[in-house]
N, C-alpha and C positions, 0 to 999 in steps of 0.2 A: 556161505551160510553154515556149512558143516563146521568150519573152524570156529566160527563165532559161538555156535551151540556147544562145542567142546569146551571152549574157554569159559563160558558162563557156567556150565555144569561143574567144571573143575573148581572154579571160584566158589560156587555154592557149597561144594563139599568141604572146601577148606574153611570157609566161614562157619559152617555148621560144627566142625570139630572145635573151633575156638569157642563157640557158644556152649558146647557140652563141657569144655574144660572150665568155664567160668561159673557153672551152676553151683558148684560147691562153695565158692566164695560168696555168692549172693545169699545163700541160705543160712550162713552163720554156723556152719557145722564144724568149724575148727580149721586149722591150717592145712591139714592133709599131708600126704606123703611128698608130693612135689614141692610143697612149701618148705618142709623140713630138709629136703635135699638141697634146695636153693640156699637156705640159711646155713647149712653145713658147708656148702661150697664157698660161700662168702666168708665164713669163719676160717676155713682153710687158707684162703687168700690172705686174710688179715694175719694169721699165725705165720705164714711164710714171709710176710713183710716185716713182722715183729722181730724175728730172730736176727736178721742182718742189722736191723736198727739197734738192737742191744749191743752187738759187737762193735758197731761204729761208735756208739755212745761211750763204750768202755775205752776204745782207742783214743777218743777225744779227751776223756778225763785223764788218761795216762799222759797224753801230750801236754795238757794244761798243768797238771799237778805232779807229774812224775819228775824224776831226777833228769837233769840236763846231761846229755851224752854227746861227747865229741864236739862241744861248742868251744871255739877258740875266739879270742878277741881279734877284731879286725883293726889293724893299725893303718893309719893313713901314712903313706910313704911320700910325703910331699917335701 
């Protein structure tokens, strides 16, 4: 019984914290600090993925439109 009471109390505290965190979103008071941190983190992830993509695109364009280097004709020796 003691363990059950501890678990129920712990879960009630956790769910109450979630409810307090959601009150700002329901009132329409703006995005808040946590929202801006989340958006900034997502922008950082996008920026970190964008830089290697630009380098890869540049390498592909050099491969498609650049000068051919060390290409020799393959001759059939039959």
